[in-house]
Phi, psi and omega in degrees: 000131180292158179298326178300312180295320176299320179289327177295318178295321175299314179296322180292324178296315178301315182294322181290320179292325178293317179296326176296315178301317180297317183294323178297316179296318176296324177297315180298316179296321182289324180297319177297315176298319182296320179301317180296316183290326178301314181294322177296316181296323179292322179295316181293319178301314179297319176297318178298317178300322181292314183287335177294326179284340186264002181066046183292145177310146182306319181297323179288322175300315178303315178297320176300316177294320177300318179296317181293324176295317181297314180297316183296324176292321175298321180296313178301312180298317184294321177299314179297321179295313176302313180298321179298316179298317179295323176292316176302319182295316181294319181296316180296318178302314181292316181296321177298320182295322179289322179292324179295324178294315181301312183295319179296325175291325179291333180275351179292147179304130177081008181294328179276353179288140177292344179270356182275108178085142177275172177298324183294320180289330177293319179294322180294322180296313182292324178299318180299315182293315179298315181293324177298314178296320183286331176297318178296314181298319182293319175299315180292327173297317179292324181292320173300320183295316183275342184259271184302319182297322177291322179298332179296330176295324175295323178302318177296327180291342175293348176300334178303322179297314180297329181296333176295344176284352183301325183274356182249310182214098187299317181294317185289323176299316178298316182296316180298318176297319179295316181295318181296315182294315180300314183293320180296316184294320177295317179297317183297321179295321178297322178296318179298318179296321181292320178304314182294319180299320185286312178200098178295117184294338182284349175296322178281325186275320188247340177104186191291304187294319174295326178295316181294320178304312181293322181295313179296322177296316178296318180299317179298317185289320185287321190258339182086356178288149173277100182251130173239149183227125181228146179232138173238165181088203180255115179288127179199165176286139176251177174300145189301319180291334176286316179300320180296311182302315181290322177298309181300322179298309175303318179298316178298312183295318177295322177296320180294323179294325181285318189280319195246330194269350181061036182279155172247344184216134179229139181239123177251123180233140178226124174251108181266092183269178180290320182257325188232148170240124182246134181232134178222143178235113181252142172223160182256032183278201186286343180072180179196172179276113181303337180294336184270000184299309184286346177272348186282163178269012182284090181293333184297314180297319182295319179294321173304308184299315182294320180295318177298313180292328178286340172270012176082012181260191180228154183230127185229143179232122176237107183205147171227141182303127179090355185234030179073190185208151172227121175241128183222157175213153182231132178231159176285137182287333180243091182242000000 
């Protein structure tokens, strides 16, 4: 592993450790705030039950319901925020642990020597890293699916509280129900998109090409870019870590085209041959100087290149400033 890449890993580790400290502090603060809101919610609920039995005036009842809705919304949001922070904390801890192992290996005597370790051990190392990262993404994906997504169903059920307003202010009740439902449906769709972005479950079930078709369609809809996806050769299942690596590579390259290139059109092409798999992503954006690629701070592109080369493949960049870019990589189909 080159000195430049080793320094990138060390920098990434420091940044991850800093982010972890911030998340831990925010988690502690959120837990304290959640405790306060939970107590307030219990107090308001008890008060509402009491005033309902006492024949309290309609206006006071309305104010009580408004307060209850406000507190329950804050409670829902705070619970979601805390769960996200806890997920982020777990993810960062696992990611930091993986980075620490990588950094410790790069610091071992002879680690930079070309004679240290065979190509087979290098491939095993990158496979381990990819599998470890993807296992964590898969766990978080399932947790998001079973947690916040399920909680959104409870969010919709909160409309029942608004329905109690039907006997007090019919128009406000209808408006409140409509707003709650619209908000819940929108949030639920965002969660579904996040789950697919984090770890598309169909990658395990259906394989690389069906997943990329769905992903490019979704990317086109979300960004407004004219994205096309074509496959040549024989569509078939590949080894899991190869499918993951190729999917993450395309995901990173599409993201770069959207964020940095000012492109309006992107073409994703995959040729699944008997011996080699070639992937290319072309855009009609502003292009860049390929010489600056290794000097940039874009760790994503560097990781794609390193993974491809450690698997015995090749990574190519063809771009001229003002004339778009083509980034492609080739890996062996049977590794």
